[in-house]
C-alpha beads as a LAMMPS data file, in Angstrom:
LAMMPS data file: protein, C-alpha beads

119 atoms
118 bonds

1 atom types
1 bond types

-500.0 500.0 xlo xhi
-500.0 500.0 ylo yhi
-500.0 500.0 zlo zhi

Masses

1 110.0

Atoms # bond

1 1 1 0.000 0.000 0.000
2 1 1 1.353 3.430 -0.965
3 1 1 0.241 6.526 0.882
4 1 1 0.712 10.075 -0.414
5 1 1 1.146 13.047 1.898
6 1 1 2.386 16.616 1.715
7 1 1 5.347 17.344 3.955
8 1 1 4.885 20.426 6.156
9 1 1 8.375 20.508 7.686
10 1 1 9.625 23.280 5.394
11 1 1 8.086 25.677 2.835
12 1 1 8.768 23.379 -0.142
13 1 1 5.667 21.237 0.496
14 1 1 7.075 18.065 -1.067
15 1 1 4.600 15.378 -2.080
16 1 1 5.854 12.274 -0.335
17 1 1 5.016 8.701 -1.274
18 1 1 5.314 6.145 1.508
19 1 1 5.422 2.500 0.419
20 1 1 4.176 0.647 3.485
21 1 1 4.701 -2.782 1.905
22 1 1 8.454 -2.315 1.441
23 1 1 10.769 -3.595 4.170
24 1 1 12.058 -1.190 5.397
25 1 1 9.350 1.369 4.547
26 1 1 10.329 3.272 1.378
27 1 1 9.845 7.056 1.311
28 1 1 10.252 9.030 -1.908
29 1 1 9.522 12.562 -3.097
30 1 1 11.389 14.389 -0.334
31 1 1 13.775 17.154 -1.402
32 1 1 15.422 17.400 2.028
33 1 1 16.101 14.970 4.901
34 1 1 13.291 16.451 6.995
35 1 1 10.750 14.734 4.724
36 1 1 11.834 11.278 5.807
37 1 1 11.474 12.136 9.488
38 1 1 8.112 13.775 8.858
39 1 1 6.748 10.766 6.948
40 1 1 7.891 8.294 9.597
41 1 1 6.423 10.456 12.356
42 1 1 3.113 10.762 10.504
43 1 1 2.878 7.008 10.082
44 1 1 3.838 6.108 13.668
45 1 1 2.642 8.955 15.930
46 1 1 1.173 12.011 14.167
47 1 1 1.233 15.215 16.241
48 1 1 0.096 18.800 15.760
49 1 1 0.617 22.116 17.507
50 1 1 -2.880 23.161 18.549
51 1 1 -3.935 26.777 18.050
52 1 1 -7.240 27.985 19.447
53 1 1 -8.690 30.616 21.761
54 1 1 -10.024 30.628 25.309
55 1 1 -12.902 32.602 26.771
56 1 1 -12.014 35.556 28.958
57 1 1 -13.757 37.347 31.808
58 1 1 -13.387 41.125 32.317
59 1 1 -10.647 41.476 29.701
60 1 1 -10.471 43.687 26.607
61 1 1 -11.069 40.723 24.274
62 1 1 -13.787 38.101 24.657
63 1 1 -11.436 35.435 23.320
64 1 1 -7.696 35.186 23.916
65 1 1 -5.627 33.353 21.275
66 1 1 -3.538 30.444 22.575
67 1 1 -1.384 27.590 21.315
68 1 1 0.388 24.574 22.732
69 1 1 4.126 24.966 23.274
70 1 1 4.756 21.662 21.527
71 1 1 2.807 19.187 19.385
72 1 1 -0.104 17.224 20.811
73 1 1 -0.803 13.644 19.657
74 1 1 -3.365 13.909 16.852
75 1 1 -5.628 11.378 18.562
76 1 1 -5.861 13.742 21.581
77 1 1 -6.941 16.877 19.668
78 1 1 -10.665 16.436 20.348
79 1 1 -10.019 15.986 24.069
80 1 1 -7.725 19.017 24.005
81 1 1 -10.479 21.155 22.475
82 1 1 -12.930 19.977 25.143
83 1 1 -10.446 21.059 27.830
84 1 1 -9.903 24.429 26.145
85 1 1 -13.671 25.050 26.266
86 1 1 -13.505 24.780 30.088
87 1 1 -10.814 27.458 30.506
88 1 1 -11.795 31.008 31.547
89 1 1 -8.955 33.509 31.488
90 1 1 -9.439 36.117 34.214
91 1 1 -6.070 37.907 34.213
92 1 1 -4.206 40.062 31.735
93 1 1 -1.596 38.183 29.698
94 1 1 1.250 38.935 27.322
95 1 1 2.318 36.806 24.369
96 1 1 4.145 33.779 25.735
97 1 1 2.468 33.772 29.159
98 1 1 1.346 30.344 30.337
99 1 1 -2.442 29.979 30.392
100 1 1 -2.492 26.301 31.430
101 1 1 0.414 24.321 32.866
102 1 1 0.636 20.558 32.243
103 1 1 -2.207 20.730 29.702
104 1 1 -3.884 17.324 29.235
105 1 1 -1.535 15.923 31.902
106 1 1 1.156 15.624 29.208
107 1 1 3.564 18.297 30.386
108 1 1 2.418 20.524 27.528
109 1 1 1.884 24.220 28.206
110 1 1 -0.958 26.258 26.721
111 1 1 0.436 29.737 26.071
112 1 1 -1.071 33.080 25.066
113 1 1 -0.105 34.244 21.576
114 1 1 -0.913 37.946 22.036
115 1 1 -1.351 40.523 24.745
116 1 1 -4.806 40.742 26.286
117 1 1 -5.306 43.480 28.858
118 1 1 -7.911 44.416 31.414
119 1 1 -10.963 46.419 30.391

Bonds

1 1 1 2
2 1 2 3
3 1 3 4
4 1 4 5
5 1 5 6
6 1 6 7
7 1 7 8
8 1 8 9
9 1 9 10
10 1 10 11
11 1 11 12
12 1 12 13
13 1 13 14
14 1 14 15
15 1 15 16
16 1 16 17
17 1 17 18
18 1 18 19
19 1 19 20
20 1 20 21
21 1 21 22
22 1 22 23
23 1 23 24
24 1 24 25
25 1 25 26
26 1 26 27
27 1 27 28
28 1 28 29
29 1 29 30
30 1 30 31
31 1 31 32
32 1 32 33
33 1 33 34
34 1 34 35
35 1 35 36
36 1 36 37
37 1 37 38
38 1 38 39
39 1 39 40
40 1 40 41
41 1 41 42
42 1 42 43
43 1 43 44
44 1 44 45
45 1 45 46
46 1 46 47
47 1 47 48
48 1 48 49
49 1 49 50
50 1 50 51
51 1 51 52
52 1 52 53
53 1 53 54
54 1 54 55
55 1 55 56
56 1 56 57
57 1 57 58
58 1 58 59
59 1 59 60
60 1 60 61
61 1 61 62
62 1 62 63
63 1 63 64
64 1 64 65
65 1 65 66
66 1 66 67
67 1 67 68
68 1 68 69
69 1 69 70
70 1 70 71
71 1 71 72
72 1 72 73
73 1 73 74
74 1 74 75
75 1 75 76
76 1 76 77
77 1 77 78
78 1 78 79
79 1 79 80
80 1 80 81
81 1 81 82
82 1 82 83
83 1 83 84
84 1 84 85
85 1 85 86
86 1 86 87
87 1 87 88
88 1 88 89
89 1 89 90
90 1 90 91
91 1 91 92
92 1 92 93
93 1 93 94
94 1 94 95
95 1 95 96
96 1 96 97
97 1 97 98
98 1 98 99
99 1 99 100
100 1 100 101
101 1 101 102
102 1 102 103
103 1 103 104
104 1 104 105
105 1 105 106
106 1 106 107
107 1 107 108
108 1 108 109
109 1 109 110
110 1 110 111
111 1 111 112
112 1 112 113
113 1 113 114
114 1 114 115
115 1 115 116
116 1 116 117
117 1 117 118
118 1 118 119
C-alpha cells in the first residue's frame, strides 16, 4: 500500500510517497532529509501544535488566542479542544504567558499568543 502526503516541515511542500509494503518502509519525493522524518512520524505517531482561543472574563477581548508549546498527539486533539472550552482567562496576559500548565496531563503548556489586557 502506498500513501501520499504533503510534507509540512519546510516551505517546499514536497509530495511524499510512503510505500508501506516495502521492508524497510520506502519514502520518496522528499527534497530534504526532513521529509523522511516527517513521513515516519506521521505514520507512527502524528502530532500537531494546537492553536485555538479561550474565553475571557473582564478582559479587553472576549477570546484570547492560545497555542500549545509543543505538538499534541493527533488522537488527543478532540479531548484538548474539550479542555480548552472549560478554561476562563481572568487575568491580563502577554504573548508567551502560560495559560495552562501541564495541559492534558502531558507536560504541555498552553500559552497566550498575544497581549490581552484588562478592560
